[in-house]
C-alpha positions as CSV (number, residue, x, y, z in Angstrom):
1,M,183.5,62.2,42.6
2,R,181.8,59.0,42.3
3,T,183.3,56.8,39.3
4,P,181.1,56.0,36.5
5,S,181.1,52.4,37.5
6,G,179.9,53.2,41.0
7,P,176.6,54.4,42.3
8,A,174.7,57.0,40.4
9,T,175.1,60.6,41.2
10,L,172.5,63.3,41.4
11,T,171.9,65.3,38.2
12,T,172.7,69.1,38.3
13,A,168.9,69.9,38.5
14,E,168.5,67.5,41.5
15,R,171.4,68.9,43.5
16,A,169.7,72.5,43.0
17,I,166.4,71.1,44.1
18,D,168.0,69.3,47.0
19,A,170.1,72.2,48.4
20,R,166.6,74.1,48.6
21,F,164.7,71.1,50.4
22,R,167.9,70.8,52.8
23,A,167.6,74.0,53.7
24,I,163.9,73.7,54.9
25,L,164.0,70.2,56.3
26,A,167.1,70.6,58.5
27,R,165.2,72.8,60.7
28,L,162.3,70.2,61.3
29,P,162.2,67.9,64.3
30,R,164.6,64.9,64.6
31,R,162.4,63.0,67.0
32,G,159.0,62.0,67.8
33,P,156.0,62.2,65.4
34,A,157.0,65.1,63.9
35,G,160.2,63.3,63.0
36,W,158.6,60.2,61.6
37,L,156.1,62.3,59.8
38,T,158.9,64.2,58.1
39,E,160.6,60.9,57.1
40,F,157.3,59.7,55.5
41,A,156.8,62.9,53.8
42,V,160.4,62.9,52.4
43,F,159.5,59.2,51.2
44,G,156.4,60.4,49.2
45,L,158.0,63.4,47.8
46,K,161.5,61.3,46.7
47,Q,158.6,58.4,45.2
48,A,156.9,61.1,43.2
49,W,160.1,62.7,42.1
50,A,161.4,59.2,40.8
51,C,158.2,58.9,38.8
52,V,158.0,61.7,37.1
53,F,158.1,60.4,33.7
54,G,155.9,57.7,34.5
55,G,153.3,60.0,36.0
56,A,153.5,62.7,33.5
57,M,152.8,59.7,30.9
58,L,149.7,58.5,32.7
59,A,148.5,61.8,33.3
60,V,148.6,62.5,29.4
61,I,146.8,59.2,28.7
62,F,144.2,60.1,31.3
63,A,143.7,63.4,30.1
64,A,143.4,62.7,26.5
65,H,140.7,60.0,27.4
66,L,138.6,62.7,29.0
67,W,139.1,65.6,26.6
68,Y,140.9,64.9,23.5
69,P,138.7,66.2,20.8
70,E,137.3,63.6,18.3
71,D,137.6,66.1,15.4
72,A,141.6,66.9,16.2
73,P,143.7,67.0,12.9
74,F,145.6,63.8,14.1
75,A,144.5,60.6,16.0
76,R,144.9,60.3,19.7
77,N,147.4,57.7,19.5
78,D,149.6,59.9,17.6
79,F,149.2,62.9,19.9
80,L,150.1,60.4,22.9
81,T,153.4,59.4,20.9
82,L,154.3,63.0,20.4
83,A,153.7,64.0,23.9
84,A,155.8,61.1,25.2
85,V,158.6,62.4,22.8
86,V,158.2,65.8,24.2
87,I,158.4,64.5,27.9
88,Q,161.5,62.3,27.1
89,I,163.1,65.6,25.7
90,A,162.0,67.8,28.7
91,M,163.7,64.9,31.2
92,V,167.3,65.4,29.4
93,A,167.0,69.0,28.6
94,G,166.0,69.8,32.1
95,R,168.8,67.7,33.4
96,L,166.6,65.2,35.1
97,E,167.9,62.3,33.2
98,S,171.6,61.9,32.2
99,L,172.5,61.0,28.5
100,R,174.1,57.9,30.2
101,E,170.8,56.9,32.0
102,L,169.0,57.5,28.6
103,R,170.7,54.5,27.4
104,V,169.1,52.6,29.8
105,V,165.7,54.0,29.2
106,V,165.8,53.6,25.3
107,L,166.8,50.0,26.0
108,F,163.6,49.6,27.7
109,H,161.9,51.2,25.0
110,L,163.4,48.5,22.6
111,V,162.8,45.8,24.8
112,G,159.2,46.7,25.4
113,T,158.6,47.5,21.7
114,A,159.7,44.1,20.7
115,M,157.2,42.3,23.3
116,E,154.1,44.8,22.1
117,L,154.6,43.7,18.5
118,F,154.7,40.1,19.4
119,K,151.9,40.2,22.0
120,T,149.5,42.4,19.8
121,H,150.1,40.0,17.0
122,I,149.2,36.9,19.0
123,G,146.2,38.8,20.7
124,S,147.3,39.3,24.2
125,W,146.1,42.9,24.4
126,S,145.1,45.5,21.6
127,Y,145.1,49.2,20.8
128,A,142.8,51.4,18.9
129,P,143.6,51.0,15.1
130,D,143.9,54.9,14.7
131,G,147.3,56.7,14.0
132,V,150.4,56.4,11.4
133,L,153.3,56.5,14.1
134,R,152.8,53.1,14.9
135,L,154.7,49.6,13.9
136,G,151.9,47.3,12.8
137,A,149.5,47.3,15.4
138,V,151.5,49.1,18.2
139,P,151.3,52.6,18.4
140,L,155.0,54.1,19.4
141,F,154.0,55.7,22.6
142,S,153.5,52.0,23.9
143,G,157.3,52.0,24.3
144,F,157.2,54.9,26.4
145,M,155.6,53.1,29.0
146,Y,158.1,50.7,29.2
147,A,160.7,53.4,29.2
148,A,158.8,55.2,32.2
149,V,159.7,52.0,34.2
150,G,163.2,52.0,33.3
151,S,163.4,55.9,34.0
152,Y,161.7,55.3,37.5
153,M,164.4,52.3,38.1
154,V,167.5,54.4,37.2
155,R,166.1,57.5,39.4
156,V,165.1,55.7,42.3
157,N,168.5,54.1,42.5
158,R,170.0,57.4,42.7
159,L,167.4,59.4,45.2
160,F,167.7,56.5,47.6
161,D,170.9,55.8,47.5
162,L,170.3,52.2,47.1
163,R,172.7,49.6,48.8
164,F,172.2,45.8,48.6
165,V,173.4,43.0,51.3
166,R,174.0,39.8,49.6
167,Y,173.3,40.9,46.2
168,P,173.3,37.4,43.9
169,R,175.9,37.5,41.1
170,R,175.0,39.7,38.2
171,W,175.6,36.7,35.5
172,V,173.2,34.8,37.3
173,T,170.5,37.9,37.6
174,A,170.9,37.9,33.8
175,V,170.3,34.3,33.0
176,V,167.2,34.7,35.2
177,A,166.1,37.8,33.3
178,A,166.8,36.4,30.0
179,A,164.7,33.3,30.8
180,I,161.7,35.3,32.2
181,Y,161.7,37.6,28.8
182,A,161.8,34.4,26.7
183,N,158.8,33.3,28.3
184,F,156.7,36.0,27.5
185,F,157.2,34.9,24.1
186,T,157.2,30.9,24.5
187,N,154.2,30.9,26.7
188,H,152.2,31.0,23.7
189,Y,153.5,27.7,22.3
190,V,154.9,25.7,25.1
191,R,154.0,25.4,28.7
192,D,153.9,28.6,30.6
193,V,156.6,28.5,33.5
194,R,156.3,31.6,35.2
195,W,155.5,30.1,38.2
196,L,158.9,28.1,38.2
197,L,160.5,31.6,37.1
198,V,159.1,33.1,40.4
199,A,160.6,30.6,42.4
200,A,163.8,31.0,40.6
201,V,163.7,34.8,41.6
202,V,163.0,33.8,45.2
203,L,165.9,31.2,45.3
204,V,168.4,34.1,43.5
205,F,167.1,37.1,45.6
206,G,165.7,35.6,48.7
207,R,168.9,36.3,50.9
208,C,169.2,40.0,49.3
209,V,168.3,42.9,51.7
210,M,168.1,46.5,50.3
211,Q,169.1,49.6,52.3
212,F,168.0,52.8,51.2
213,R,167.9,56.4,53.0
214,I,165.2,58.4,53.0
215,F,166.1,61.7,55.1
216,R,167.9,61.3,58.3
217,F,167.8,57.6,58.3
218,R,168.6,54.5,56.5
219,W,166.2,51.7,56.2
220,R,166.5,48.3,54.9
221,M,163.8,45.8,53.5
222,P,163.9,42.5,51.6
223,L,164.5,43.0,48.0
224,L,161.7,40.6,47.0
225,L,159.2,42.8,49.2
226,A,160.5,46.1,47.2
227,F,160.0,43.9,43.7
228,F,156.4,42.8,44.8
229,L,155.4,46.7,46.0
230,V,156.7,48.0,42.8
231,A,154.7,45.5,40.8
232,V,151.5,46.6,42.7
233,F,152.0,50.1,41.6
234,I,152.6,49.1,38.0
235,W,149.3,47.2,38.1
236,L,147.5,50.0,39.4
237,A,149.0,52.3,36.8
238,E,148.2,49.7,34.1
239,N,144.4,49.8,35.6
240,I,144.4,53.5,34.9
241,A,145.6,53.1,31.5
242,T,143.4,50.4,30.3
243,W,140.3,52.5,31.9
244,S,141.6,55.4,29.7
245,H,141.5,53.0,26.5
246,A,145.3,53.5,26.1
247,W,145.1,49.6,25.6
248,L,142.5,46.7,26.1
249,Y,142.9,43.2,27.1
250,P,140.5,40.7,25.2
251,S,138.2,40.5,28.1
252,Q,137.9,44.3,28.5
253,L,136.5,45.0,24.9
254,G,133.2,44.5,26.0
255,G,133.4,46.8,28.9
256,W,135.9,47.8,30.9
257,H,137.0,46.1,34.4
258,P,139.8,46.1,36.5
259,V,143.3,44.1,35.3
260,S,143.3,40.7,36.8
261,A,145.3,40.4,40.0
262,T,147.2,37.5,38.3
263,K,148.9,40.3,36.0
264,L,151.0,40.9,39.2
265,A,153.1,37.8,38.5
266,S,154.0,39.3,35.1
267,W,154.9,42.6,36.5
268,F,156.7,41.1,39.3
269,L,158.9,39.1,36.9
270,L,159.4,42.6,34.9
271,M,161.1,43.7,37.8
272,I,163.6,41.4,37.5
273,I,164.5,42.5,33.5
274,S,164.0,45.8,34.7
275,V,166.9,45.4,37.6
276,V,169.1,43.5,35.3
277,L,169.0,46.2,32.6
278,V,169.6,49.3,35.2
279,T,172.7,47.2,36.8
280,W,174.3,47.6,33.3
281,I,175.0,51.6,34.2
282,S,174.7,51.2,37.6
283,P,176.0,47.9,39.5
284,P,174.5,47.2,42.7
285,Q,176.8,48.6,45.7
286,P,177.3,47.1,49.0
287,P,177.0,49.3,52.3
288,D,180.0,50.9,53.2
289,D,181.9,50.5,56.5
290,L,179.7,53.0,58.1
291,Q,176.2,52.3,56.7
292,S,176.7,48.6,57.6
293,A,177.7,49.5,61.3
294,A,174.8,52.1,61.5
295,T,172.0,49.6,60.5
296,V,171.1,47.6,63.2
297,D,168.3,44.6,63.8
298,A,165.8,47.4,64.7
299,D,165.8,48.1,60.9
300,V,166.7,51.7,61.4
301,A,169.7,53.4,62.7
302,E,170.4,56.9,62.9
303,L,173.5,58.3,61.0
304,P,175.8,61.1,62.2
305,P,174.6,64.7,61.7
306,V,175.3,66.7,58.6
307,S,178.6,68.2,58.0
308,P,178.3,71.0,55.4
309,T,182.1,71.8,55.5
310,T,183.1,68.3,55.0
311,G,180.5,66.6,52.8
312,G,180.0,64.2,55.6
313,P,177.9,61.0,55.4
314,Q,174.5,62.9,55.8
315,N,175.4,65.7,53.7
316,M,172.7,66.1,50.6
317,A,170.8,63.4,52.8
318,T,168.3,65.9,54.1
319,G,166.9,67.1,50.7
320,L,164.5,65.6,48.3
321,A,166.9,63.9,46.2
322,G,169.3,62.0,48.4
323,H,172.7,62.6,50.1
324,G,175.6,63.7,47.8
325,R,178.5,61.8,47.8
326,H,179.5,63.6,44.5
327,E,180.7,66.4,47.0
328,R,183.4,64.0,48.6
């Protein structure tokens, strides 16, 4: 059993889902095009599972823009807030998130809402003025969008059994994250130093390599590349949300257009804040001896086969939700 300070375990619901998928996937080919296709399909399924909170929120926002009736008994923003609350309750009640992970999600919510209050006051973006479930100009559903990022981060950590080589000291990452968060506020009054902060991120995380398990293999990737790829997907989600008029930037008030690609820098920096918050409950773990030996310069190495009786290295790795160190 993993200790509370160690890598995150699968939830009860995920273990049940994992067992079902493991029985199916274990019969699929291990090598050749079919084997690679299986690996790719499992990667997509795991990513979709990690994004379930954010995906549900985005689907509700999109649907409300298209079909929410104008004569509804309460405002669309209030409906979005109530829907977000229902989604969050369902995540915990359905054991898709643990109460321990919920603490990080709530912290994301608070950190994001504080930024929203400031940014809407300063005019960086705006929301429709309808509804009563709001703080000032900020409807309460906005905090759940940040919570969705937090949910993804804690879930992807356990679903892919993330391990890190040469991860920087956590106090250093916390200092960088604090500077990034402060700059989101101070850049309206003093010089914006986001590009200096990007350089600091590259300096701090540049040597770190992330290892992750998909199905039968462990892969590795520079952590900076992982930050950038997640930032791209958040930027794409932001385009869907602004098209749905969940919020709008000043340049979009006269007519919608895609969010500027320069926002990628902001989302890239947000990744650092996200990672630091997640490491609060799930400290970054190095590869164990077996994984270190199995990861070779070809970027991927095959681990020993499943041992259903002993809970070996690949036990629970063949399903949707990752491997089951919790069975040891």
